[in-house]
N, CA, C and O atoms as a Tinker XYZ file with bonds, in Angstrom:
   360  protein
     1  N    208.538000  121.088000 -224.860000    73     2
     2  CA   208.744000  120.282000 -223.106000    64     1     3
     3  C    207.400000  119.550000 -222.886000    63     2     4     5
     4  O    206.532000  120.284000 -222.413000    81     3
     5  N    206.994000  118.155000 -223.141000    73     3     6
     6  CA   206.077000  117.474000 -222.403000    64     5     7
     7  C    205.470000  117.309000 -221.151000    63     6     8     9
     8  O    206.002000  117.011000 -220.082000    81     7
     9  N    204.102000  117.574000 -221.448000    73     7    10
    10  CA   203.498000  117.315000 -219.717000    64     9    11
    11  C    203.110000  116.102000 -218.804000    63    10    12    13
    12  O    202.504000  115.828000 -217.768000    81    11
    13  N    204.030000  115.391000 -220.110000    73    11    14
    14  CA   203.817000  113.531000 -219.803000    64    13    15
    15  C    204.380000  112.786000 -218.355000    63    14    16    17
    16  O    205.526000  112.384000 -218.555000    81    15
    17  N    204.110000  112.612000 -217.545000    73    15    18
    18  CA   203.700000  111.950000 -216.813000    64    17    19
    19  C    204.940000  110.851000 -216.866000    63    18    20    21
    20  O    204.495000  109.797000 -217.323000    81    19
    21  N    206.127000  110.767000 -216.599000    73    19    22
    22  CA   207.339000  109.573000 -216.615000    64    21    23
    23  C    207.289000  108.955000 -215.180000    63    22    24    25
    24  O    207.640000  109.344000 -214.066000    81    23
    25  N    206.460000  107.366000 -215.886000    73    23    26
    26  CA   206.895000  106.670000 -214.891000    64    25    27
    27  C    207.885000  105.497000 -215.427000    63    26    28    29
    28  O    207.986000  104.844000 -216.466000    81    27
    29  N    208.700000  105.583000 -213.927000    73    27    30
    30  CA   209.704000  105.187000 -213.565000    64    29    31
    31  C    209.933000  103.385000 -212.526000    63    30    32    33
    32  O    209.834000  103.382000 -211.299000    81    31
    33  N    210.325000  101.640000 -213.597000    73    31    34
    34  CA   210.390000  100.699000 -212.339000    64    33    35
    35  C    211.858000  100.457000 -212.560000    63    34    36    37
    36  O    212.208000  100.281000 -213.726000    81    35
    37  N    212.201000  100.444000 -212.201000    73    35    38
    38  CA   213.761000   99.112000 -211.377000    64    37    39
    39  C    213.486000   98.371000 -210.661000    63    38    40    41
    40  O    212.806000   98.767000 -209.715000    81    39
    41  N    213.970000   96.475000 -210.740000    73    39    42
    42  CA   214.564000   95.965000 -210.018000    64    41    43
    43  C    216.178000   95.483000 -210.133000    63    42    44    45
    44  O    216.760000   95.064000 -211.134000    81    43
    45  N    216.669000   95.670000 -208.859000    73    43    46
    46  CA   218.069000   95.856000 -208.622000    64    45    47
    47  C    218.101000   94.385000 -207.363000    63    46    48    49
    48  O    217.580000   94.253000 -206.255000    81    47
    49  N    218.986000   93.464000 -208.218000    73    47    50
    50  CA   219.968000   92.480000 -207.734000    64    49    51
    51  C    221.401000   92.406000 -206.762000    63    50    52    53
    52  O    222.562000   92.209000 -207.121000    81    51
    53  N    220.863000   92.633000 -205.455000    73    51    54
    54  CA   222.369000   92.479000 -205.270000    64    53    55
    55  C    222.704000   91.229000 -204.104000    63    54    56    57
    56  O    222.396000   91.032000 -202.928000    81    55
    57  N    223.544000   90.493000 -205.186000    73    55    58
    58  CA   223.962000   89.098000 -204.156000    64    57    59
    59  C    225.046000   89.452000 -203.071000    63    58    60    61
    60  O    226.192000   89.872000 -203.227000    81    59
    61  N    224.131000   89.067000 -201.573000    73    59    62
    62  CA   225.748000   89.853000 -200.690000    64    61    63
    63  C    226.296000   89.054000 -200.501000    63    62    64    65
    64  O    227.474000   89.287000 -200.229000    81    63
    65  N    225.719000   87.188000 -200.515000    73    63    66
    66  CA   226.952000   86.131000 -199.787000    64    65    67
    67  C    226.487000   85.214000 -199.264000    63    66    68    69
    68  O    226.687000   84.052000 -199.620000    81    67
    69  N    226.040000   85.435000 -198.670000    73    67    70
    70  CA   225.421000   84.750000 -197.492000    64    69    71
    71  C    223.463000   85.261000 -197.222000    63    70    72    73
    72  O    222.988000   86.395000 -197.171000    81    71
    73  N    222.775000   83.947000 -197.105000    73    71    74
    74  CA   221.301000   84.767000 -197.164000    64    73    75
    75  C    220.611000   84.797000 -195.912000    63    74    76    77
    76  O    219.399000   84.902000 -195.725000    81    75
    77  N    221.857000   84.656000 -194.787000    73    75    78
    78  CA   221.771000   85.048000 -193.682000    64    77    79
    79  C    221.580000   86.625000 -193.337000    63    78    80    81
    80  O    220.692000   87.142000 -192.658000    81    79
    81  N    222.326000   87.043000 -193.791000    73    79    82
    82  CA   222.630000   88.400000 -194.139000    64    81    83
    83  C    221.524000   88.939000 -194.932000    63    82    84    85
    84  O    221.116000   90.091000 -194.784000    81    83
    85  N    221.092000   88.197000 -195.683000    73    83    86
    86  CA   220.322000   89.335000 -197.026000    64    85    87
    87  C    218.851000   88.689000 -195.473000    63    86    88    89
    88  O    217.687000   89.017000 -195.705000    81    87
    89  N    218.979000   88.317000 -194.863000    73    87    90
    90  CA   217.635000   88.458000 -194.072000    64    89    91
    91  C    217.325000   89.175000 -193.012000    63    90    92    93
    92  O    216.206000   89.408000 -192.554000    81    91
    93  N    219.149000   89.778000 -192.355000    73    91    94
    94  CA   219.415000   90.774000 -191.446000    64    93    95
    95  C    218.950000   92.567000 -192.633000    63    94    96    97
    96  O    218.688000   93.731000 -192.331000    81    95
    97  N    219.056000   91.948000 -193.697000    73    95    98
    98  CA   219.586000   93.350000 -194.427000    64    97    99
    99  C    217.781000   93.801000 -194.355000    63    98   100   101
   100  O    217.271000   94.624000 -193.594000    81    99
   101  N    217.152000   93.029000 -195.319000    73    99   102
   102  CA   215.037000   92.524000 -195.294000    64   101   103
   103  C    214.780000   92.988000 -194.067000    63   102   104   105
   104  O    213.905000   93.841000 -194.214000    81   103
   105  N    215.086000   92.887000 -192.838000    73   103   106
   106  CA   214.894000   92.661000 -191.731000    64   105   107
   107  C    214.625000   94.322000 -190.898000    63   106   108   109
   108  O    213.770000   94.814000 -190.161000    81   107
   109  N    216.469000   94.942000 -191.818000    73   107   110
   110  CA   215.559000   96.173000 -191.651000    64   109   111
   111  C    216.143000   97.438000 -192.346000    63   110   112   113
   112  O    216.814000   98.432000 -192.066000    81   111
   113  N    215.401000   96.744000 -193.607000    73   111   114
   114  CA   214.466000   98.251000 -194.493000    64   113   115
   115  C    213.670000   98.045000 -194.514000    63   114   116   117
   116  O    212.927000   98.967000 -194.851000    81   115
   117  N    212.983000   96.651000 -194.184000    73   115   118
   118  CA   211.924000   96.780000 -194.368000    64   117   119
   119  C    210.627000   97.699000 -193.979000    63   118   120   121
   120  O    209.811000   97.990000 -194.853000    81   119
   121  N    210.538000   97.955000 -193.199000    73   119   122
   122  CA   209.875000   98.957000 -192.809000    64   121   123
   123  C    209.927000   99.996000 -192.730000    63   122   124   125
   124  O    209.134000  100.714000 -192.121000    81   123
   125  N    210.976000  100.359000 -193.392000    73   123   126
   126  CA   210.952000  101.832000 -195.412000    64   125   127
   127  C    210.575000  101.298000 -196.049000    63   126   128   129
   128  O    211.355000  101.223000 -196.999000    81   127
   129  N    209.525000  100.633000 -196.243000    73   127   130
   130  CA   209.077000  100.369000 -197.555000    64   129   131
   131  C    207.355000  100.665000 -197.365000    63   130   132   133
   132  O    206.362000  100.879000 -198.061000    81   131
   133  N    207.645000  100.555000 -196.306000    73   131   134
   134  CA   206.075000  100.747000 -195.945000    64   133   135
   135  C    205.850000  102.463000 -194.785000    63   134   136   137
   136  O    205.013000  102.741000 -193.926000    81   135
   137  N    206.812000  103.092000 -195.237000    73   135   138
   138  CA   207.040000  104.498000 -194.038000    64   137   139
   139  C    207.990000  105.469000 -195.154000    63   138   140   141
   140  O    208.409000  106.564000 -194.777000    81   139
   141  N    208.100000  105.274000 -195.683000    73   139   142
   142  CA   209.086000  105.925000 -197.301000    64   141   143
   143  C    208.522000  107.228000 -197.070000    63   142   144   145
   144  O    207.366000  107.257000 -196.650000    81   143
   145  N    209.267000  108.558000 -197.315000    73   143   146
   146  CA   209.004000  109.935000 -196.643000    64   145   147
   147  C    208.900000  110.437000 -197.567000    63   146   148   149
   148  O    209.382000  111.569000 -197.555000    81   147
   149  N    208.353000  110.054000 -198.695000    73   147   150
   150  CA   207.538000  110.369000 -199.777000    64   149   151
   151  C    206.439000  109.601000 -200.513000    63   150   152   153
   152  O    205.918000  108.766000 -199.774000    81   151
   153  N    206.281000  109.612000 -200.897000    73   151   154
   154  CA   204.766000  109.017000 -201.780000    64   153   155
   155  C    205.406000  108.891000 -203.510000    63   154   156   157
   156  O    205.064000  107.752000 -203.826000    81   155
   157  N    205.980000  109.369000 -204.453000    73   155   158
   158  CA   206.539000  109.503000 -205.253000    64   157   159
   159  C    207.344000  108.383000 -205.782000    63   158   160   161
   160  O    207.987000  108.231000 -206.821000    81   159
   161  N    207.047000  107.449000 -204.470000    73   159   162
   162  CA   208.397000  105.955000 -204.716000    64   161   163
   163  C    207.518000  105.757000 -203.720000    63   162   164   165
   164  O    206.964000  106.405000 -202.832000    81   163
   165  N    207.594000  103.855000 -204.452000    73   163   166
   166  CA   207.099000  103.178000 -203.634000    64   165   167
   167  C    208.339000  101.653000 -204.569000    63   166   168   169
   168  O    208.674000  101.256000 -205.685000    81   167
   169  N    208.605000  101.287000 -202.681000    73   167   170
   170  CA   209.560000   99.892000 -203.070000    64   169   171
   171  C    209.695000   99.493000 -202.466000    63   170   172   173
   172  O    209.799000   99.840000 -201.290000    81   171
   173  N    209.838000   97.672000 -203.366000    73   171   174
   174  CA   209.222000   96.446000 -201.816000    64   173   175
   175  C    211.214000   95.525000 -202.323000    63   174   176   177
   176  O    212.157000   95.721000 -203.089000    81   175
   177  N    210.532000   94.017000 -200.634000    73   175   178
   178  CA   212.059000   93.827000 -201.378000    64   177   179
   179  C    211.264000   92.257000 -201.630000    63   178   180   181
   180  O    210.087000   91.967000 -201.848000    81   179
   181  N    212.537000   91.416000 -201.482000    73   179   182
   182  CA   211.988000   90.068000 -201.460000    64   181   183
   183  C    213.707000   89.617000 -201.199000    63   182   184   185
   184  O    214.838000   90.097000 -201.268000    81   183
   185  N    212.815000   88.056000 -200.776000    73   183   186
   186  CA   214.425000   87.763000 -200.548000    64   185   187
   187  C    215.080000   86.568000 -201.347000    63   186   188   189
   188  O    214.887000   85.472000 -200.821000    81   187
   189  N    215.788000   86.563000 -202.473000    73   187   190
   190  CA   215.913000   84.483000 -202.946000    64   189   191
   191  C    217.672000   84.134000 -203.175000    63   190   192   193
   192  O    218.616000   84.344000 -203.936000    81   191
   193  N    217.376000   83.614000 -202.207000    73   191   194
   194  CA   218.803000   82.775000 -201.817000    64   193   195
   195  C    220.045000   83.822000 -201.389000    63   194   196   197
   196  O    219.536000   84.818000 -200.875000    81   195
   197  N    220.903000   83.880000 -201.416000    73   195   198
   198  CA   221.856000   84.882000 -200.729000    64   197   199
   199  C    221.281000   86.722000 -201.754000    63   198   200   201
   200  O    222.038000   87.668000 -201.537000    81   199
   201  N    220.319000   86.935000 -202.506000    73   199   202
   202  CA   220.356000   87.624000 -202.789000    64   201   203
   203  C    218.428000   88.957000 -202.857000    63   202   204   205
   204  O    217.211000   88.955000 -203.040000    81   203
   205  N    220.005000   90.052000 -202.439000    73   203   206
   206  CA   218.480000   90.634000 -202.471000    64   205   207
   207  C    217.644000   92.240000 -203.695000    63   206   208   209
   208  O    218.139000   93.188000 -204.305000    81   207
   209  N    216.409000   91.777000 -203.512000    73   207   210
   210  CA   215.445000   91.912000 -204.947000    64   209   211
   211  C    215.189000   93.053000 -204.085000    63   210   212   213
   212  O    214.808000   92.944000 -202.920000    81   211
   213  N    215.480000   94.516000 -204.885000    73   211   214
   214  CA   214.373000   96.157000 -204.822000    64   213   215
   215  C    214.175000   96.133000 -205.694000    63   214   216   217
   216  O    214.939000   95.844000 -206.615000    81   215
   217  N    212.915000   96.472000 -205.754000    73   215   218
   218  CA   211.978000   96.602000 -206.825000    64   217   219
   219  C    211.285000   97.943000 -206.518000    63   218   220   221
   220  O    210.442000   97.933000 -205.621000    81   219
   221  N    211.567000   99.188000 -207.214000    73   219   222
   222  CA   211.721000  100.675000 -207.044000    64   221   223
   223  C    210.637000  101.447000 -208.271000    63   222   224   225
   224  O    211.083000  101.588000 -209.410000    81   223
   225  N    209.053000  101.973000 -207.905000    73   223   226
   226  CA   208.545000  102.157000 -208.985000    64   225   227
   227  C    207.668000  103.637000 -208.293000    63   226   228   229
   228  O    206.915000  103.809000 -207.334000    81   227
   229  N    208.325000  104.635000 -209.510000    73   227   230
   230  CA   208.651000  105.856000 -209.425000    64   229   231
   231  C    208.038000  107.123000 -210.265000    63   230   232   233
   232  O    208.336000  107.223000 -211.455000    81   231
   233  N    207.047000  108.243000 -209.551000    73   231   234
   234  CA   206.471000  108.091000 -210.733000    64   233   235
   235  C    207.657000  109.738000 -211.208000    63   234   236   237
   236  O    207.039000  110.774000 -211.456000    81   235
   237  N    208.673000  109.766000 -211.253000    73   235   238
   238  CA   209.205000  110.996000 -212.578000    64   237   239
   239  C    210.921000  110.101000 -211.819000    63   238   240   241
   240  O    210.880000  109.174000 -211.010000    81   239
   241  N    211.896000  110.568000 -212.238000    73   239   242
   242  CA   213.345000  110.299000 -212.287000    64   241   243
   243  C    213.672000  110.949000 -210.776000    63   242   244   245
   244  O    213.786000  110.290000 -209.743000    81   243
   245  N    213.791000  112.358000 -210.897000    73   243   246
   246  CA   214.047000  112.866000 -209.516000    64   245   247
   247  C    213.729000  111.927000 -208.280000    63   246   248   249
   248  O    214.613000  111.585000 -207.495000    81   247
   249  N    212.430000  111.542000 -208.163000    73   247   250
   250  CA   212.309000  110.296000 -207.226000    64   249   251
   251  C    212.933000  108.762000 -206.682000    63   250   252   253
   252  O    213.219000  108.156000 -205.650000    81   251
   253  N    212.904000  108.523000 -209.166000    73   251   254
   254  CA   213.871000  107.225000 -208.227000    64   253   255
   255  C    214.921000  107.373000 -208.398000    63   254   256   257
   256  O    215.519000  106.303000 -208.285000    81   255
   257  N    215.762000  108.458000 -208.713000    73   255   258
   258  CA   217.545000  108.687000 -208.655000    64   257   259
   259  C    217.211000  108.476000 -206.723000    63   258   260   261
   260  O    217.475000  107.500000 -206.020000    81   259
   261  N    216.369000  110.179000 -206.221000    73   259   262
   262  CA   215.982000  109.614000 -204.940000    64   261   263
   263  C    216.528000  108.610000 -204.054000    63   262   264   265
   264  O    217.655000  108.201000 -203.774000    81   263
   265  N    215.261000  108.337000 -203.687000    73   263   266
   266  CA   214.902000  106.209000 -203.615000    64   265   267
   267  C    216.083000  105.545000 -204.096000    63   266   268   269
   268  O    217.087000  105.631000 -203.389000    81   267
   269  N    216.139000  104.962000 -205.068000    73   267   270
   270  CA   217.589000  104.200000 -205.913000    64   269   271
   271  C    218.376000  104.717000 -203.831000    63   270   272   273
   272  O    218.225000  104.397000 -202.652000    81   271
   273  N    219.006000  105.460000 -204.531000    73   271   274
   274  CA   220.656000  106.473000 -203.633000    64   273   275
   275  C    219.809000  105.958000 -202.660000    63   274   276   277
   276  O    219.540000  104.764000 -202.796000    81   275
   277  N    218.975000  106.938000 -201.062000    73   275   278
   278  CA   218.244000  106.605000 -200.192000    64   277   279
   279  C    218.646000  104.751000 -199.180000    63   278   280   281
   280  O    219.157000  104.595000 -198.071000    81   279
   281  N    217.928000  103.259000 -200.600000    73   279   282
   282  CA   218.340000  102.531000 -200.085000    64   281   283
   283  C    218.835000  101.558000 -200.365000    63   282   284   285
   284  O    218.345000  100.464000 -200.087000    81   283
   285  N    220.782000  101.847000 -201.470000    73   283   286
   286  CA   221.537000  101.687000 -201.537000    64   285   287
   287  C    222.646000  102.055000 -200.488000    63   286   288   289
   288  O    223.717000  101.570000 -200.123000    81   287
   289  N    222.030000  102.926000 -200.243000    73   287   290
   290  CA   222.896000  103.981000 -199.309000    64   289   291
   291  C    222.902000  102.710000 -198.067000    63   290   292   293
   292  O    223.808000  102.005000 -197.622000    81   291
   293  N    221.212000  102.825000 -197.721000    73   291   294
   294  CA   221.144000  102.186000 -196.465000    64   293   295
   295  C    221.492000  100.928000 -196.095000    63   294   296   297
   296  O    221.773000  100.891000 -194.897000    81   295
   297  N    221.653000   99.125000 -197.050000    73   295   298
   298  CA   222.430000   98.222000 -197.865000    64   297   299
   299  C    223.638000   98.799000 -197.238000    63   298   300   301
   300  O    224.263000   98.011000 -196.528000    81   299
   301  N    224.108000   99.999000 -197.342000    73   299   302
   302  CA   225.820000   99.073000 -198.124000    64   301   303
   303  C    225.608000   99.514000 -196.315000    63   302   304   305
   304  O    225.509000   98.442000 -195.718000    81   303
   305  N    225.525000  100.559000 -195.431000    73   303   306
   306  CA   225.827000  100.925000 -194.598000    64   305   307
   307  C    225.171000   99.668000 -193.324000    63   306   308   309
   308  O    225.659000   99.614000 -192.196000    81   307
   309  N    224.158000   98.855000 -193.726000    73   307   310
   310  CA   223.867000   97.949000 -192.988000    64   309   311
   311  C    224.603000   96.329000 -193.018000    63   310   312   313
   312  O    224.572000   95.420000 -192.188000    81   311
   313  N    225.314000   96.453000 -194.485000    73   311   314
   314  CA   226.755000   96.004000 -194.122000    64   313   315
   315  C    227.337000   96.213000 -194.348000    63   314   316   317
   316  O    227.958000   95.537000 -193.527000    81   315
   317  N    228.117000   96.703000 -194.898000    73   315   318
   318  CA   229.021000   97.775000 -193.632000    64   317   319
   319  C    229.358000   96.606000 -192.050000    63   318   320   321
   320  O    230.092000   95.618000 -192.055000    81   319
   321  N    228.647000   97.088000 -190.989000    73   319   322
   322  CA   228.306000   97.062000 -189.942000    64   321   323
   323  C    228.264000   95.739000 -189.876000    63   322   324   325
   324  O    229.191000   95.222000 -189.253000    81   323
   325  N    227.307000   94.900000 -190.423000    73   323   326
   326  CA   227.833000   93.489000 -190.278000    64   325   327
   327  C    228.561000   92.716000 -189.884000    63   326   328   329
   328  O    228.732000   91.830000 -189.047000    81   327
   329  N    229.291000   93.638000 -191.284000    73   327   330
   330  CA   231.025000   93.025000 -191.593000    64   329   331
   331  C    231.270000   93.655000 -190.178000    63   330   332   333
   332  O    230.686000   93.088000 -189.254000    81   331
   333  N    231.715000   94.279000 -190.001000    73   331   334
   334  CA   232.552000   95.036000 -188.882000    64   333   335
   335  C    232.077000   94.279000 -187.718000    63   334   336   337
   336  O    233.025000   94.136000 -186.946000    81   335
   337  N    230.565000   93.511000 -187.082000    73   335   338
   338  CA   230.469000   93.126000 -185.991000    64   337   339
   339  C    230.748000   91.941000 -186.350000    63   338   340   341
   340  O    230.153000   91.230000 -185.541000    81   339
   341  N    231.187000   91.420000 -186.934000    73   339   342
   342  CA   231.799000   89.666000 -187.303000    64   341   343
   343  C    233.236000   90.011000 -187.517000    63   342   344   345
   344  O    234.167000   89.237000 -187.293000    81   343
   345  N    233.331000   91.070000 -187.907000    73   343   346
   346  CA   235.219000   91.369000 -187.614000    64   345   347
   347  C    235.447000   90.587000 -189.312000    63   346   348   349
   348  O    235.729000   89.395000 -189.187000    81   347
   349  N    235.394000   90.913000 -190.350000    73   347   350
   350  CA   235.661000   90.917000 -191.931000    64   349   351
   351  C    235.362000   91.734000 -192.512000    63   350   352   353
   352  O    234.267000   92.244000 -192.751000    81   351
   353  N    236.597000   91.987000 -192.872000    73   351   354
   354  CA   236.806000   92.998000 -194.291000    64   353   355
   355  C    235.173000   92.854000 -195.327000    63   354   356   357
   356  O    234.634000   91.780000 -195.593000    81   355
   357  N    234.667000   94.223000 -195.752000    73   355   358
   358  CA   233.848000   94.217000 -196.889000    64   357   359
   359  C    235.163000   94.006000 -197.797000    63   358   360
   360  O    235.061000   93.918000 -199.021000    81   359
């Protein structure tokens, strides 16, 4: 086994179907990128039309998996809540 540090970078693009929904989700999650529970992963967000773009950089695979799972779960919860409020089925 090697002692090399593994650096991970991923970009996830999610078409949420509406620029308004992206703005709401962005506003809800953007503070999380400044107060992440771990310094092992850094996350940033941007909006491109109806697409939410998430970039995660982590120092190891475990941190990458944890950050990815957390942000995708939060996004899912936000979108499901928005759809429920709007009376739409996901």
